[in-house]
VOZA-846974 format. One line per 8 residues: number of its first residue (from 1); for each residue x, y, z of N, C-alpha, C. Coordinates in steps of 0.2 Angstrom, whole numbers, plus 5000, padded with zeros to 4 digits. Example, Ala and Ser with C-alpha at 12.3 -4.5 7.8 and 13.67 -1.06 7.14 Angstrom:
1) 5066 4972 5039 5062 4978 5039 5066 4984 5039  5064 4989 5035 5068 4995 5036 5064 5000 5039 .
***
This chain:
1) 4576 4914 4951 4580 4911 4955 4586 4912 4955  4591 4913 4959 4599 4915 4961 4603 4906 4959  4608 4907 4956 4612 4900 4954 4615 4899 4962  4614 4892 4963 4619 4891 4971 4625 4892 4969  4629 4893 4976 4636 4893 4973 4640 4890 4971  4637 4883 4972 4643 4877 4969 4641 4878 4963  4637 4880 4958 4634 4881 4951 4638 4886 4949  4638 4891 4953 4641 4899 4950 4649 4896 4949 .
9) 4652 4894 4954 4659 4890 4955 4659 4886 4951  4657 4882 4948 4659 4878 4943 4658 4879 4937  4654 4884 4935 4654 4888 4929 4657 4891 4929  4660 4894 4931 4669 4898 4932 4673 4894 4930  4674 4888 4936 4679 4886 4933 4679 4880 4926  4675 4879 4924 4673 4875 4917 4677 4881 4912  4673 4886 4913 4674 4893 4908 4683 4892 4908  4685 4893 4914 4692 4895 4914 4696 4889 4912 .
17) 4696 4882 4914 4699 4876 4912 4697 4875 4904  4693 4877 4900 4691 4877 4895 4695 4882 4891  4697 4887 4892 4701 4891 4888 4711 4892 4892  4709 4890 4898 4716 4889 4901 4718 4884 4904  4718 4878 4902 4719 4872 4905 4726 4872 4907  4730 4869 4914 4736 4868 4913 4739 4863 4909  4744 4864 4908 4747 4858 4901 4747 4852 4902  4742 4846 4899 4742 4841 4900 4737 4839 4904 .
25) 4732 4844 4904 4725 4843 4906 4719 4843 4902  4717 4837 4899 4710 4838 4893 4704 4837 4898  4700 4841 4896 4693 4840 4898 4689 4834 4893  4686 4830 4896 4683 4825 4892 4676 4826 4892  4672 4827 4897 4667 4828 4900 4664 4831 4906  4662 4836 4906 4659 4841 4909 4653 4843 4909  4647 4841 4909 4641 4842 4904 4636 4843 4910  4638 4842 4917 4633 4845 4921 4638 4845 4930 .
33) 4635 4848 4935 4637 4850 4940 4638 4845 4945  4636 4838 4942 4640 4832 4949 4645 4827 4947  4645 4827 4940 4653 4823 4939 4657 4826 4933  4662 4828 4932 4666 4827 4928 4672 4824 4926  4674 4821 4920 4681 4817 4918 4684 4821 4915  4691 4820 4918 4696 4825 4914 4703 4820 4914  4708 4819 4908 4713 4816 4908 4718 4821 4909  4723 4817 4913 4728 4820 4913 4734 4817 4911 .
41) 4740 4821 4907 4745 4816 4904 4753 4818 4909  4754 4811 4910 4762 4810 4912 4768 4817 4909  4770 4822 4912 4776 4826 4911 4781 4824 4908  4782 4828 4904 4788 4824 4901 4795 4826 4905  4800 4819 4905 4805 4819 4909 4803 4815 4916  4798 4812 4916 4796 4808 4922 4794 4801 4922  4794 4797 4927 4791 4790 4926 4786 4790 4921  4780 4793 4920 4776 4793 4917 4773 4797 4911 .
49) 4779 4799 4909 4779 4804 4901 4776 4799 4897  4774 4801 4891 4768 4799 4886 4765 4793 4888  4760 4794 4895 4755 4791 4899 4749 4795 4899  4744 4792 4898 4738 4797 4899 4733 4792 4905  4730 4796 4909 4727 4794 4914 4719 4798 4915  4717 4794 4917 4709 4797 4918 4705 4798 4925  4706 4805 4927 4701 4807 4933 4693 4807 4933  4691 4806 4937 4683 4808 4939 4683 4814 4946 .
57) 4677 4819 4944 4677 4823 4950 4671 4822 4952  4669 4823 4956 4662 4821 4960 4660 4828 4964  4655 4831 4962 4654 4837 4967 4646 4836 4971  4646 4839 4976 4639 4838 4979 4639 4850 4980  4633 4849 4981 4632 4857 4983 4634 4859 4987  4637 4855 4993 4643 4858 4995 4649 4861 4994  4651 4860 4987 4658 4864 4984 4656 4870 4984  4662 4873 4983 4668 4871 4987 4669 4873 4993 .
65) 4667 4872 4998 4667 4871 5003 4668 4865 5006  4668 4861 5002 4669 4854 5003 4671 4852 4996  4677 4847 4999 4681 4845 4992 4677 4840 4988  4679 4842 4982 4675 4834 4977 4679 4829 4978  4676 4823 4975 4679 4815 4975 4681 4815 4970  4688 4814 4971 4692 4813 4966 4695 4805 4964  4692 4802 4961 4697 4797 4960 4701 4796 4953  4705 4790 4952 4706 4787 4944 4702 4784 4942 .
73) 4700 4784 4936 4695 4778 4931 4697 4772 4931  4696 4765 4933 4699 4760 4928 4697 4761 4923  4702 4758 4918 4708 4755 4919 4714 4761 4918  4712 4767 4919 4717 4771 4917 4720 4775 4925  4724 4770 4928 4725 4772 4936 4732 4772 4935  4735 4776 4935 4744 4776 4937 4746 4770 4942  4752 4767 4942 4754 4763 4946 4758 4767 4951  4757 4769 4956 4760 4774 4963 4760 4774 4968 .
81) 4764 4772 4972 4763 4771 4980 4759 4778 4982  4754 4780 4979 4749 4784 4984 4741 4784 4978  4743 4779 4976 4737 4778 4972 4735 4770 4972  4729 4769 4973 4724 4762 4974 4726 4760 4969  4727 4753 4966 4721 4749 4961 4714 4751 4960  4710 4754 4965 4703 4754 4963 4703 4763 4962  4708 4764 4960 4708 4774 4958 4708 4778 4964  4706 4776 4970 4709 4780 4978 4715 4784 4978 .
89) 4715 4791 4977 4720 4794 4979 4722 4795 4987  4729 4795 4987 4729 4795 4995 4733 4804 4993  4729 4808 4995 4734 4818 4994 4729 4821 4997  4734 4823 5002 4730 4828 5008 4725 4834 5006  4726 4836 5000 4723 4842 4997 4717 4839 4996  4715 4832 4995 4707 4829 4995 4704 4830 4999  4706 4829 5005 4703 4829 5014 4705 4831 5018  4708 4831 5021 4709 4835 5028 4713 4842 5026 .
97) 4716 4842 5020 4720 4849 5016 4717 4854 5015  4709 4851 5012 4704 4855 5007 4705 4862 5009  4704 4867 5004 4702 4873 5005 4698 4877 5001  4693 4879 5003 4688 4882 4996 4691 4887 4990  4696 4890 4991 4701 4892 4987 4705 4888 4980  4705 4882 4984 4706 4878 4977 4701 4876 4973  4705 4873 4967 4700 4872 4960 4702 4867 4957  4699 4863 4953 4701 4857 4950 4705 4858 4947 .
105) 4707 4864 4942 4713 4865 4938 4719 4864 4943  4718 4867 4950 4723 4865 4953 4725 4858 4958  4719 4855 4959 4720 4850 4961 4723 4845 4956  4723 4845 4950 4726 4841 4944 4732 4842 4945  4734 4849 4944 4743 4851 4944 4744 4847 4951  4742 4846 4956 4743 4842 4962 4745 4836 4960  4740 4832 4958 4740 4827 4954 4746 4825 4950  4746 4829 4946 4753 4828 4941 4758 4828 4944 .
113) 4760 4833 4950 4765 4834 4953 4768 4829 4958  4762 4825 4960 4762 4819 4964 4766 4814 4960  4764 4814 4954 4765 4810 4948 4774 4811 4945  4775 4815 4945 4781 4819 4944 4787 4817 4948  4784 4818 4954 4789 4817 4959 4790 4810 4959  4788 4807 4958 4789 4798 4960 4796 4795 4956  4798 4791 4961 4805 4789 4958 4802 4780 4955  4798 4777 4958 4797 4770 4957 4792 4768 4956 .
121) 4789 4765 4952 4781 4763 4949 4780 4759 4953  4776 4758 4959 4775 4752 4963 4767 4755 4966  4764 4749 4967 4758 4752 4971 4758 4751 4978  4755 4756 4981 4755 4755 4990 4755 4749 4993  4759 4749 4999 4761 4742 5000 4754 4738 5003  4752 4743 5005 4744 4740 5009 4737 4739 5003  4738 4739 4996 4735 4739 4991 4729 4734 4992  4731 4727 4990 4727 4723 4992 4721 4724 4997 .
129) 4725 4724 5004 4722 4725 5008 4715 4732 5006  4719 4736 5007 4714 4743 5006 4708 4741 5001  4710 4739 4994 4704 4739 4990 4699 4733 4992  4702 4729 4996 4695 4724 4997 4689 4725 5002  4693 4731 5007 4690 4733 5012 4685 4739 5010  4689 4743 5005 4687 4751 5006 4681 4752 5003  4677 4758 5005 4670 4761 5003 4671 4763 4996  4667 4764 4992 4667 4767 4986 4669 4772 4983 .
137) 4666 4775 4990 4669 4783 4990 4677 4784 4993  4682 4787 4991 4688 4789 4995 4686 4791 5001  4682 4797 5000 4682 4802 5005 4679 4799 5012  4678 4793 5011 4674 4788 5019 4680 4783 5022  4687 4784 5018 4693 4784 5021 4696 4786 5027  4697 4785 5031 4702 4788 5037 4709 4787 5035  4711 4791 5029 4716 4793 5028 4723 4795 5032  4728 4789 5031 4735 4791 5037 4739 4794 5030 .
145) 4743 4802 5030 4747 4804 5027 4753 4805 5030  4758 4799 5028 4764 4798 5032 4769 4798 5026  4769 4801 5019 4775 4801 5016 4772 4806 5010  4776 4814 5011 4775 4816 5006 4780 4818 4999  4782 4812 5000 4789 4812 4997 4790 4811 4989  4782 4805 4987 4782 4802 4982 4776 4806 4978 .
***
């Protein structure tokens, strides 16, 4: 029986990540094709230098045609204007601008870039309201992408 496209793709990505992970990206647990946990380190010379955060990637059999669900794992959630204290990330490539050519490594690099460009550690202005009403899955949120500069 042939392997489904998502398991072939994730096998290849895991092999690539294991041998050539972007700087500051570490695999913690990737034992199946449903959920991976990774650590990312804050880049040198940024507000997050020396800090380490944990991400969870959740995949469906529709991956890579459909984006993975990506969120920070508590208590390893950075304080950032586009990251809610429940771990949800407001980043367009995870939702409306997802492309099947993107990989887990590229998502991690995008998140590291988002952290690196931040000039002030602060929660999103609507953090309290959002976490009270948010669904467990960030993919069920209707995101408004209005500030690409932080």
